[in-house]
C-alpha positions as CSV (number, residue, x, y, z in Angstrom):
1,M,22.5,94.8,-15.4
2,E,21.1,91.5,-14.5
3,T,20.2,89.1,-17.1
4,V,16.8,87.8,-16.6
5,G,15.9,84.5,-18.3
6,V,13.3,85.0,-20.9
7,P,10.4,82.8,-20.2
8,F,9.8,80.1,-22.8
9,T,7.3,80.9,-25.4
10,A,4.0,79.2,-25.5
11,W,5.1,76.8,-28.3
12,E,8.2,75.8,-26.4
13,Q,6.1,75.3,-23.2
14,S,3.7,73.1,-25.2
15,V,6.6,71.0,-26.5
16,F,7.7,70.3,-22.9
17,V,4.2,69.4,-21.9
18,V,3.7,67.1,-24.9
19,L,7.1,65.5,-24.2
20,F,6.2,65.0,-20.6
21,I,2.8,63.5,-21.6
22,V,4.5,61.1,-24.1
23,L,7.0,60.1,-21.4
24,V,4.2,59.4,-19.0
25,V,2.2,57.4,-21.6
26,V,5.3,55.4,-22.5
27,L,5.9,54.6,-18.9
28,I,2.3,53.6,-18.3
29,K,2.4,51.3,-21.4
30,W,5.7,49.7,-20.2
31,F,4.4,49.2,-16.7
32,S,1.3,47.7,-18.0
33,S,3.2,45.2,-20.3
34,Q,5.4,44.3,-17.3
35,Q,2.3,43.7,-15.2
36,E,0.7,41.5,-17.9
37,K,3.9,39.5,-18.1
38,W,4.0,39.2,-14.3
39,Q,0.3,38.1,-14.2
40,H,0.9,35.6,-16.9
41,F,4.0,34.2,-15.0
42,M,2.0,34.0,-11.7
43,G,-0.9,32.3,-13.5
44,E,1.4,29.7,-14.9
45,M,3.0,29.1,-11.5
46,N,-0.5,28.9,-9.9
47,K,-1.6,26.4,-12.6
48,S,1.5,24.2,-12.1
49,W,1.0,24.2,-8.3
50,Q,-2.6,23.3,-8.7
51,D,-1.7,20.4,-11.0
52,F,1.0,19.3,-8.6
53,I,-1.4,19.4,-5.6
54,E,-4.0,17.5,-7.6
55,A,-1.5,14.8,-8.5
56,Q,-0.4,14.6,-4.9
57,R,-4.0,14.3,-3.7
58,K,-4.7,11.6,-6.2
59,E,-1.6,9.6,-5.2
60,E,-2.4,10.0,-1.5
61,R,-6.0,8.9,-2.1
62,E,-4.7,5.8,-3.9
63,T,-2.2,5.1,-1.2
64,L,-4.9,5.5,1.5
65,D,-7.2,3.2,-0.4
66,G,-4.4,0.6,-0.6
67,L,-3.8,0.9,3.1
68,K,-7.5,0.6,3.9
69,K,-7.6,-2.6,1.9
70,S,-4.5,-3.9,3.6
71,V,-5.9,-3.2,7.0
72,G,-9.1,-5.0,6.0
73,D,-7.0,-8.0,4.8
74,I,-5.0,-8.0,8.0
75,T,-8.2,-7.9,10.1
76,V,-9.5,-11.0,8.1
77,V,-6.3,-12.9,8.5
78,T,-6.0,-12.0,12.2
79,T,-9.6,-13.1,12.8
80,A,-8.9,-16.4,11.0
81,L,-5.7,-16.9,13.1
82,V,-7.6,-16.2,16.4
83,Q,-10.2,-18.9,15.3
84,Q,-7.4,-21.4,14.5
85,V,-5.7,-20.7,17.9
86,T,-9.0,-21.2,19.7
87,E,-9.6,-24.5,17.9
88,L,-6.0,-25.6,18.6
89,R,-6.4,-24.7,22.3
90,S,-9.6,-26.7,22.4
91,D,-7.9,-29.7,20.7
92,V,-4.9,-29.4,23.1
93,N,-7.3,-29.4,26.1
94,E,-9.0,-32.5,24.7
95,I,-5.7,-34.2,24.1
96,N,-4.5,-33.2,27.6
97,S,-7.7,-34.6,29.1
98,T,-7.3,-37.9,27.2
99,L,-3.7,-38.2,28.2
100,K,-4.6,-37.6,31.9
101,D,-7.2,-40.3,31.7
102,H,-4.8,-42.6,30.0
103,D,-2.1,-41.9,32.6
104,K,-4.6,-42.7,35.4
105,S,-5.6,-45.9,33.7
106,V,-1.9,-46.9,33.2
107,E,-1.1,-46.0,36.9
108,S,-4.1,-48.0,38.0
109,R,-3.0,-51.0,35.9
110,V,0.6,-50.7,37.2
111,K,-0.6,-50.5,40.8
112,D,-2.9,-53.5,40.2
113,I,0.0,-55.5,38.7
114,Q,2.3,-54.4,41.6
115,D,-0.4,-55.4,44.2
116,A,-1.0,-58.7,42.4
117,S,2.8,-59.4,42.3
118,K,3.2,-58.6,45.9
119,S,0.4,-60.8,47.0
120,R,1.7,-63.8,45.0
121,N,5.3,-63.4,45.9
122,T,5.3,-63.1,49.6
123,K,8.3,-65.4,49.8
124,P,11.5,-64.2,48.3
125,R,12.6,-66.1,45.2
126,P,15.6,-68.3,45.4
127,P,18.6,-67.0,43.5
128,A,19.0,-68.5,40.0
129,P,21.5,-71.2,39.7
130,Q,24.8,-70.2,38.2
């Protein structure tokens, strides 16, 4: 004869069901606590990244403001230098013009002196006694 397994009684079946339900509830609670820990960890990471990005933005903003001020200062200095160079060029042109006029007058005087010297000294001078 074959031995047929006797089905569990209703009480035994209910114990298995209750154990299964308890196992499922314990697993759900464990997963939920793990999920809360993960969400807390992700929230902290998110907050630290936001703080870091805000600090970076503030630092970059300050740097850009400093660069903007520096560029403005460079523009002012360059403009002043251009004005000084323009004034120097004008002064050099005036000096050059004055020098040219002076050279012309000196050349004219030298020529006049040479002409006067030639007209007075048509005869050669006798050599100086030794």
